[in-house]
ZADO-1210 file (C-alpha; in nm, 4 decimals, padded with zeros to 6 digits):
<atoms>
<atom x="04.9352" y="-11.5284" z="-06.0537" code="UNK" pos="1"/>
<atom x="04.8901" y="-11.1632" z="-06.1638" code="UNK" pos="2"/>
<atom x="04.5344" y="-11.0260" z="-06.1711" code="UNK" pos="3"/>
<atom x="04.5649" y="-10.9313" z="-06.5377" code="UNK" pos="4"/>
<atom x="04.6727" y="-11.2757" z="-06.6551" code="UNK" pos="5"/>
<atom x="04.4711" y="-11.4486" z="-06.9271" code="UNK" pos="6"/>
<atom x="04.1305" y="-11.4153" z="-07.0913" code="UNK" pos="7"/>
<atom x="03.8644" y="-11.3576" z="-06.8282" code="UNK" pos="8"/>
<atom x="03.5762" y="-11.1467" z="-06.9631" code="UNK" pos="9"/>
<atom x="03.2777" y="-11.2839" z="-07.1542" code="UNK" pos="10"/>
<atom x="03.1585" y="-10.9583" z="-07.3114" code="UNK" pos="11"/>
<atom x="02.8641" y="-11.1264" z="-07.4869" code="UNK" pos="12"/>
<atom x="02.7673" y="-11.3329" z="-07.1791" code="UNK" pos="13"/>
<atom x="02.7304" y="-11.6493" z="-07.3867" code="UNK" pos="14"/>
<atom x="02.8820" y="-11.8681" z="-07.1147" code="UNK" pos="15"/>
<atom x="02.6877" y="-11.6948" z="-06.8356" code="UNK" pos="16"/>
<atom x="02.3998" y="-11.8764" z="-06.6662" code="UNK" pos="17"/>
<atom x="02.1292" y="-11.9268" z="-06.9276" code="UNK" pos="18"/>
<atom x="02.3600" y="-11.8209" z="-07.2124" code="UNK" pos="19"/>
<atom x="02.3774" y="-12.0159" z="-07.5376" code="UNK" pos="20"/>
<atom x="02.7161" y="-12.1639" z="-07.4426" code="UNK" pos="21"/>
<atom x="02.6483" y="-12.2080" z="-07.0701" code="UNK" pos="22"/>
<atom x="02.8353" y="-12.5167" z="-06.9515" code="UNK" pos="23"/>
<atom x="02.9466" y="-12.6310" z="-07.2960" code="UNK" pos="24"/>
<atom x="03.2248" y="-12.3835" z="-07.3885" code="UNK" pos="25"/>
<atom x="03.5054" y="-12.1845" z="-07.2321" code="UNK" pos="26"/>
<atom x="03.6297" y="-11.8313" z="-07.3049" code="UNK" pos="27"/>
<atom x="03.9832" y="-11.8578" z="-07.4439" code="UNK" pos="28"/>
<atom x="04.0370" y="-11.5001" z="-07.5681" code="UNK" pos="29"/>
<atom x="03.8790" y="-11.1625" z="-07.4951" code="UNK" pos="30"/>
<atom x="03.9441" y="-10.8020" z="-07.5945" code="UNK" pos="31"/>
<atom x="03.7900" y="-10.4597" z="-07.5301" code="UNK" pos="32"/>
<atom x="03.9264" y="-10.1566" z="-07.7154" code="UNK" pos="33"/>
<atom x="03.7894" y="-09.7999" z="-07.7159" code="UNK" pos="34"/>
<atom x="03.6370" y="-09.7171" z="-08.0536" code="UNK" pos="35"/>
<atom x="03.8810" y="-09.5029" z="-08.2508" code="UNK" pos="36"/>
<atom x="03.8102" y="-09.1307" z="-08.2825" code="UNK" pos="37"/>
<atom x="03.8234" y="-08.9326" z="-08.6037" code="UNK" pos="38"/>
<atom x="04.0513" y="-08.6319" z="-08.6476" code="UNK" pos="39"/>
<atom x="04.0023" y="-08.3035" z="-08.8310" code="UNK" pos="40"/>
<atom x="04.2996" y="-08.0761" z="-08.9105" code="UNK" pos="41"/>
<atom x="04.3090" y="-07.7047" z="-08.9928" code="UNK" pos="42"/>
<atom x="04.6053" y="-07.5932" z="-09.2036" code="UNK" pos="43"/>
<atom x="04.7842" y="-07.2568" z="-09.2174" code="UNK" pos="44"/>
<atom x="04.9209" y="-07.0750" z="-09.5226" code="UNK" pos="45"/>
<atom x="05.2173" y="-07.3106" z="-09.5367" code="UNK" pos="46"/>
<atom x="05.0018" y="-07.6199" z="-09.5322" code="UNK" pos="47"/>
<atom x="05.1148" y="-07.7006" z="-09.1800" code="UNK" pos="48"/>
<atom x="04.8665" y="-07.8197" z="-08.9188" code="UNK" pos="49"/>
<atom x="04.7576" y="-07.5210" z="-08.7118" code="UNK" pos="50"/>
<atom x="04.4963" y="-07.7013" z="-08.5008" code="UNK" pos="51"/>
<atom x="04.3356" y="-08.0424" z="-08.4625" code="UNK" pos="52"/>
<atom x="04.0065" y="-08.1668" z="-08.3225" code="UNK" pos="53"/>
<atom x="03.9088" y="-08.5210" z="-08.2314" code="UNK" pos="54"/>
<atom x="03.5528" y="-08.6501" z="-08.2424" code="UNK" pos="55"/>
<atom x="03.3361" y="-08.9593" z="-08.2675" code="UNK" pos="56"/>
<atom x="03.3936" y="-09.1143" z="-07.9251" code="UNK" pos="57"/>
<atom x="03.5013" y="-08.8206" z="-07.7112" code="UNK" pos="58"/>
<atom x="03.3403" y="-08.9577" z="-07.3944" code="UNK" pos="59"/>
<atom x="03.4995" y="-09.2971" z="-07.4468" code="UNK" pos="60"/>
<atom x="03.1714" y="-09.4843" z="-07.3999" code="UNK" pos="61"/>
<atom x="03.1935" y="-09.6993" z="-07.7138" code="UNK" pos="62"/>
<atom x="03.4171" y="-10.0069" z="-07.7198" code="UNK" pos="63"/>
<atom x="03.4984" y="-10.2677" z="-07.9810" code="UNK" pos="64"/>
<atom x="03.4740" y="-10.6099" z="-07.8157" code="UNK" pos="65"/>
<atom x="03.5536" y="-10.9674" z="-07.9116" code="UNK" pos="66"/>
<atom x="03.5570" y="-11.3140" z="-07.7592" code="UNK" pos="67"/>
<atom x="03.6792" y="-11.6553" z="-07.8665" code="UNK" pos="68"/>
<atom x="03.4995" y="-11.9554" z="-07.7197" code="UNK" pos="69"/>
<atom x="03.6181" y="-12.3167" z="-07.7353" code="UNK" pos="70"/>
<atom x="03.3559" y="-12.5910" z="-07.7402" code="UNK" pos="71"/>
<atom x="03.4215" y="-12.8453" z="-07.4673" code="UNK" pos="72"/>
<atom x="03.5092" y="-13.2040" z="-07.5563" code="UNK" pos="73"/>
<atom x="03.2071" y="-13.4278" z="-07.6004" code="UNK" pos="74"/>
<atom x="02.9555" y="-13.1429" z="-07.6298" code="UNK" pos="75"/>
<atom x="02.7238" y="-13.0783" z="-07.9255" code="UNK" pos="76"/>
<atom x="02.6062" y="-12.7316" z="-08.0239" code="UNK" pos="77"/>
<atom x="02.3679" y="-12.5978" z="-08.2879" code="UNK" pos="78"/>
<atom x="02.4590" y="-12.2567" z="-08.4298" code="UNK" pos="79"/>
<atom x="02.0898" y="-12.1612" z="-08.4488" code="UNK" pos="80"/>
<atom x="02.1175" y="-12.0877" z="-08.0755" code="UNK" pos="81"/>
<atom x="02.3333" y="-11.7856" z="-08.1665" code="UNK" pos="82"/>
<atom x="02.2329" y="-11.4534" z="-08.3202" code="UNK" pos="83"/>
<atom x="02.3840" y="-11.1309" z="-08.4462" code="UNK" pos="84"/>
<atom x="02.2515" y="-10.7806" z="-08.3858" code="UNK" pos="85"/>
<atom x="02.1353" y="-10.6129" z="-08.0652" code="UNK" pos="86"/>
<atom x="02.1951" y="-10.8723" z="-07.7939" code="UNK" pos="87"/>
<atom x="02.1167" y="-10.6393" z="-07.5027" code="UNK" pos="88"/>
<atom x="01.9905" y="-10.2826" z="-07.4749" code="UNK" pos="89"/>
<atom x="02.0109" y="-10.0008" z="-07.2258" code="UNK" pos="90"/>
<atom x="02.1071" y="-09.6350" z="-07.2437" code="UNK" pos="91"/>
<atom x="02.4800" y="-09.6298" z="-07.3057" code="UNK" pos="92"/>
<atom x="02.5113" y="-10.0007" z="-07.2281" code="UNK" pos="93"/>
<atom x="02.3796" y="-10.1911" z="-07.5292" code="UNK" pos="94"/>
<atom x="02.5759" y="-10.4774" z="-07.6856" code="UNK" pos="95"/>
<atom x="02.5667" y="-10.5430" z="-08.0612" code="UNK" pos="96"/>
<atom x="02.7359" y="-10.8417" z="-08.2288" code="UNK" pos="97"/>
<atom x="02.8277" y="-10.7961" z="-08.5954" code="UNK" pos="98"/>
<atom x="03.0340" y="-11.1066" z="-08.6757" code="UNK" pos="99"/>
<atom x="03.0501" y="-11.4735" z="-08.5762" code="UNK" pos="100"/>
<atom x="03.3069" y="-11.7183" z="-08.7131" code="UNK" pos="101"/>
<atom x="03.3180" y="-12.0898" z="-08.6345" code="UNK" pos="102"/>
<atom x="03.6308" y="-12.2923" z="-08.7123" code="UNK" pos="103"/>
<atom x="03.6928" y="-12.6675" z="-08.7111" code="UNK" pos="104"/>
<atom x="04.0142" y="-12.8471" z="-08.8058" code="UNK" pos="105"/>
<atom x="04.1838" y="-13.1842" z="-08.7906" code="UNK" pos="106"/>
<atom x="04.4627" y="-13.2461" z="-08.5443" code="UNK" pos="107"/>
<atom x="04.4756" y="-13.1002" z="-08.1951" code="UNK" pos="108"/>
<atom x="04.2108" y="-12.8238" z="-08.2090" code="UNK" pos="109"/>
<atom x="03.8579" y="-12.8241" z="-08.0669" code="UNK" pos="110"/>
<atom x="03.5993" y="-12.6120" z="-08.2544" code="UNK" pos="111"/>
<atom x="03.6157" y="-12.2393" z="-08.1788" code="UNK" pos="112"/>
<atom x="03.3499" y="-11.9685" z="-08.2007" code="UNK" pos="113"/>
<atom x="03.4711" y="-11.6107" z="-08.2502" code="UNK" pos="114"/>
<atom x="03.2294" y="-11.3226" z="-08.1842" code="UNK" pos="115"/>
<atom x="03.2948" y="-10.9512" z="-08.2359" code="UNK" pos="116"/>
<atom x="03.0914" y="-10.6332" z="-08.1983" code="UNK" pos="117"/>
<atom x="03.0544" y="-10.3156" z="-07.9944" code="UNK" pos="118"/>
<atom x="02.9299" y="-10.2146" z="-07.6509" code="UNK" pos="119"/>
<atom x="02.8137" y="-09.8810" z="-07.5125" code="UNK" pos="120"/>
<atom x="02.5282" y="-09.8320" z="-07.7630" code="UNK" pos="121"/>
<atom x="02.1945" y="-09.6667" z="-07.6934" code="UNK" pos="122"/>
<atom x="01.8809" y="-09.8721" z="-07.7719" code="UNK" pos="123"/>
<atom x="01.8240" y="-09.9300" z="-08.1459" code="UNK" pos="124"/>
<atom x="01.4865" y="-09.8603" z="-08.3073" code="UNK" pos="125"/>
<atom x="01.3458" y="-10.1733" z="-08.4749" code="UNK" pos="126"/>
<atom x="01.1825" y="-10.1727" z="-08.8214" code="UNK" pos="127"/>
<atom x="00.8075" y="-10.2367" z="-08.8062" code="UNK" pos="128"/>
<atom x="00.7407" y="-10.6090" z="-08.7803" code="UNK" pos="129"/>
<atom x="01.1054" y="-10.7020" z="-08.7287" code="UNK" pos="130"/>
<atom x="01.3658" y="-10.7378" z="-08.4561" code="UNK" pos="131"/>
<atom x="01.7217" y="-10.6052" z="-08.4466" code="UNK" pos="132"/>
<atom x="01.8545" y="-10.9612" z="-08.4446" code="UNK" pos="133"/>
<atom x="01.9599" y="-11.2175" z="-08.7077" code="UNK" pos="134"/>
<atom x="01.9448" y="-11.5822" z="-08.5979" code="UNK" pos="135"/>
<atom x="02.2080" y="-11.8150" z="-08.7448" code="UNK" pos="136"/>
<atom x="02.1083" y="-12.1189" z="-08.9552" code="UNK" pos="137"/>
<atom x="02.0943" y="-12.4656" z="-08.8027" code="UNK" pos="138"/>
<atom x="02.4438" y="-12.6157" z="-08.8236" code="UNK" pos="139"/>
<atom x="02.5511" y="-12.8727" z="-08.5654" code="UNK" pos="140"/>
<atom x="02.9102" y="-12.8978" z="-08.4443" code="UNK" pos="141"/>
<atom x="03.0647" y="-13.1447" z="-08.2015" code="UNK" pos="142"/>
<atom x="03.3269" y="-13.0934" z="-07.9350" code="UNK" pos="143"/>
<atom x="03.5800" y="-13.3111" z="-08.1142" code="UNK" pos="144"/>
<atom x="03.9293" y="-13.2527" z="-08.2538" code="UNK" pos="145"/>
<atom x="03.8372" y="-13.3068" z="-08.6167" code="UNK" pos="146"/>
<atom x="03.7316" y="-13.1146" z="-08.9269" code="UNK" pos="147"/>
<atom x="03.3536" y="-13.1114" z="-08.9562" code="UNK" pos="148"/>
<atom x="03.1053" y="-13.0779" z="-09.2407" code="UNK" pos="149"/>
<atom x="02.8751" y="-12.7749" z="-09.2229" code="UNK" pos="150"/>
<atom x="02.5724" y="-12.8255" z="-09.4511" code="UNK" pos="151"/>
<atom x="02.7958" y="-12.9944" z="-09.7090" code="UNK" pos="152"/>
<atom x="02.9230" y="-13.3441" z="-09.7841" code="UNK" pos="153"/>
<atom x="03.2770" y="-13.4463" z="-09.8762" code="UNK" pos="154"/>
<atom x="03.2362" y="-13.6485" z="-10.1963" code="UNK" pos="155"/>
<atom x="03.6033" y="-13.7154" z="-10.2784" code="UNK" pos="156"/>
<atom x="03.9211" y="-13.6652" z="-10.0809" code="UNK" pos="157"/>
<atom x="03.9457" y="-13.5917" z="-09.7098" code="UNK" pos="158"/>
<atom x="03.8213" y="-13.2829" z="-09.5250" code="UNK" pos="159"/>
<atom x="04.1021" y="-13.1072" z="-09.3331" code="UNK" pos="160"/>
<atom x="03.9334" y="-12.7868" z="-09.2070" code="UNK" pos="161"/>
<atom x="03.6113" y="-12.5893" z="-09.2330" code="UNK" pos="162"/>
<atom x="03.4776" y="-12.2519" z="-09.1266" code="UNK" pos="163"/>
<atom x="03.1463" y="-12.0686" z="-09.1084" code="UNK" pos="164"/>
<atom x="03.1123" y="-11.6889" z="-09.0992" code="UNK" pos="165"/>
<atom x="02.8039" y="-11.4737" z="-09.0448" code="UNK" pos="166"/>
<atom x="02.8128" y="-11.0950" z="-09.0479" code="UNK" pos="167"/>
<atom x="02.5902" y="-10.7877" z="-09.0488" code="UNK" pos="168"/>
<atom x="02.6538" y="-10.4155" z="-09.0833" code="UNK" pos="169"/>
<atom x="02.6489" y="-10.1662" z="-08.7959" code="UNK" pos="170"/>
<atom x="02.5731" y="-09.8103" z="-08.9049" code="UNK" pos="171"/>
<atom x="02.5918" y="-09.4977" z="-08.6905" code="UNK" pos="172"/>
<atom x="02.4446" y="-09.1463" z="-08.7048" code="UNK" pos="173"/>
<atom x="02.6356" y="-08.8426" z="-08.5789" code="UNK" pos="174"/>
<atom x="02.5385" y="-08.4957" z="-08.4623" code="UNK" pos="175"/>
<atom x="02.6868" y="-08.1683" z="-08.5876" code="UNK" pos="176"/>
<atom x="03.0011" y="-08.2169" z="-08.3802" code="UNK" pos="177"/>
<atom x="03.0583" y="-08.5676" z="-08.5134" code="UNK" pos="178"/>
<atom x="02.9509" y="-08.7436" z="-08.1955" code="UNK" pos="179"/>
<atom x="02.7595" y="-09.0692" z="-08.2452" code="UNK" pos="180"/>
<atom x="02.3975" y="-09.0377" z="-08.1335" code="UNK" pos="181"/>
<atom x="02.2387" y="-09.3557" z="-08.2745" code="UNK" pos="182"/>
<atom x="02.3166" y="-09.6968" z="-08.4214" code="UNK" pos="183"/>
<atom x="02.1407" y="-09.9296" z="-08.6610" code="UNK" pos="184"/>
<atom x="02.1926" y="-10.2856" z="-08.7887" code="UNK" pos="185"/>
<atom x="02.1285" y="-10.4171" z="-09.1380" code="UNK" pos="186"/>
<atom x="02.2421" y="-10.6585" z="-09.4054" code="UNK" pos="187"/>
<atom x="02.3141" y="-11.0198" z="-09.3215" code="UNK" pos="188"/>
<atom x="02.5435" y="-11.2630" z="-09.5040" code="UNK" pos="189"/>
<atom x="02.6742" y="-11.6133" z="-09.4343" code="UNK" pos="190"/>
<atom x="02.9594" y="-11.8111" z="-09.5856" code="UNK" pos="191"/>
<atom x="03.1198" y="-12.1495" z="-09.5423" code="UNK" pos="192"/>
<atom x="03.4609" y="-12.2599" z="-09.6639" code="UNK" pos="193"/>
<atom x="03.6314" y="-12.5969" z="-09.6563" code="UNK" pos="194"/>
<atom x="03.9775" y="-12.7352" z="-09.7292" code="UNK" pos="195"/>
<atom x="04.0353" y="-13.0844" z="-09.8640" code="UNK" pos="196"/>
<atom x="04.3215" y="-13.3145" z="-09.9563" code="UNK" pos="197"/>
<atom x="04.2958" y="-13.5643" z="-10.2409" code="UNK" pos="198"/>
<atom x="04.4161" y="-13.9203" z="-10.1930" code="UNK" pos="199"/>
<atom x="04.3167" y="-14.1223" z="-10.4995" code="UNK" pos="200"/>
<atom x="04.0838" y="-13.8658" z="-10.6620" code="UNK" pos="201"/>
<atom x="04.0718" y="-13.4867" z="-10.6682" code="UNK" pos="202"/>
<atom x="03.8820" y="-13.3212" z="-10.3790" code="UNK" pos="203"/>
<atom x="03.5100" y="-13.2678" z="-10.4382" code="UNK" pos="204"/>
<atom x="03.2090" y="-13.1645" z="-10.2296" code="UNK" pos="205"/>
<atom x="02.8340" y="-13.1044" z="-10.2532" code="UNK" pos="206"/>
<atom x="02.5854" y="-12.9047" z="-10.0482" code="UNK" pos="207"/>
<atom x="02.3392" y="-13.0845" z="-09.8245" code="UNK" pos="208"/>
<atom x="01.9771" y="-13.1036" z="-09.9378" code="UNK" pos="209"/>
<atom x="01.7959" y="-12.7894" z="-09.8237" code="UNK" pos="210"/>
<atom x="02.1210" y="-12.6080" z="-09.7503" code="UNK" pos="211"/>
<atom x="02.1132" y="-12.2340" z="-09.6788" code="UNK" pos="212"/>
<atom x="02.4079" y="-12.1832" z="-09.9159" code="UNK" pos="213"/>
<atom x="02.4929" y="-12.1550" z="-10.2849" code="UNK" pos="214"/>
<atom x="02.8333" y="-12.2780" z="-10.4033" code="UNK" pos="215"/>
<atom x="03.0534" y="-11.9894" z="-10.5161" code="UNK" pos="216"/>
<atom x="03.3705" y="-12.1936" z="-10.5734" code="UNK" pos="217"/>
<atom x="03.4214" y="-12.5665" z="-10.6103" code="UNK" pos="218"/>
<atom x="03.7506" y="-12.7148" z="-10.4908" code="UNK" pos="219"/>
<atom x="04.0244" y="-12.6502" z="-10.7445" code="UNK" pos="220"/>
<atom x="04.3135" y="-12.8825" z="-10.8192" code="UNK" pos="221"/>
<atom x="04.6174" y="-12.7398" z="-10.6434" code="UNK" pos="222"/>
<atom x="04.9124" y="-12.9603" z="-10.7254" code="UNK" pos="223"/>
<atom x="05.2037" y="-12.9019" z="-10.4894" code="UNK" pos="224"/>
<atom x="05.5492" y="-13.0397" z="-10.5594" code="UNK" pos="225"/>
<atom x="05.6122" y="-13.3609" z="-10.3659" code="UNK" pos="226"/>
<atom x="05.2853" y="-13.3208" z="-10.1776" code="UNK" pos="227"/>
<atom x="04.9231" y="-13.4314" z="-10.1950" code="UNK" pos="228"/>
<atom x="04.6769" y="-13.2468" z="-10.4159" code="UNK" pos="229"/>
<atom x="04.4546" y="-13.0081" z="-10.2191" code="UNK" pos="230"/>
<atom x="04.1453" y="-12.8006" z="-10.2887" code="UNK" pos="231"/>
<atom x="03.9249" y="-12.5360" z="-10.1266" code="UNK" pos="232"/>
<atom x="03.5547" y="-12.4704" z="-10.1690" code="UNK" pos="233"/>
<atom x="03.3320" y="-12.1792" z="-10.0675" code="UNK" pos="234"/>
<atom x="02.9582" y="-12.1218" z="-10.0520" code="UNK" pos="235"/>
<atom x="02.7544" y="-11.8165" z="-09.9531" code="UNK" pos="236"/>
<atom x="02.4015" y="-11.7229" z="-09.8521" code="UNK" pos="237"/>
<atom x="02.1759" y="-11.4614" z="-09.6931" code="UNK" pos="238"/>
<atom x="02.1107" y="-11.4177" z="-09.3216" code="UNK" pos="239"/>
<atom x="01.7577" y="-11.2874" z="-09.2692" code="UNK" pos="240"/>
<atom x="01.6439" y="-11.0460" z="-09.0009" code="UNK" pos="241"/>
<atom x="01.4206" y="-11.1982" z="-08.7323" code="UNK" pos="242"/>
<atom x="01.0509" y="-11.1094" z="-08.7522" code="UNK" pos="243"/>
<atom x="00.8332" y="-11.0242" z="-08.4543" code="UNK" pos="244"/>
</atoms>
């Protein structure tokens, strides 16, 4: 088997010893791509490019990273064990996660957890009284090949798939030559979406009591020719920064 075959790197170390997914999930996909540089062109009298300069990641220290994890069969996991933001720090070695997406579906798929972010950051200065992390809300998922409810209840119809997404913003500051000298994290949003199929009544759902979400779209009535009526719902909320 070639050395470069398959996904092999857990950039966020979630399956490492003591990690949130240690022993209960496997890495199924991984990627590491140098952060793209910006380009500045100087034009001559004809409007042709006379010279170009590239900046933003000249040393090649910053990388965009991502991992997909698959929850093992029979395991149970609470998303509140995950967080976004600065997961590790160190000069030129910090890891920041800016997006987490969890997917469940009926059929032959176990739940997946997709995480993306950057590595190669310098330490980030925290706001007074707060951390540079955003802990996810408590949502339990099982290692089972089925669509799962995430702080909502299926009132009518059958649930066919669901997803949860949490994201924050990563900002950067540059020096006079356009090279990145600092990063910051801010924002914080969460969203769930669900797909349903109607059998005897149109699809309908409701949020669980005490849910972190507000419904932004109730399932519509999508009537396909010679097919069952389907519907999709979405709900959104705020992801708060962790306090010290």
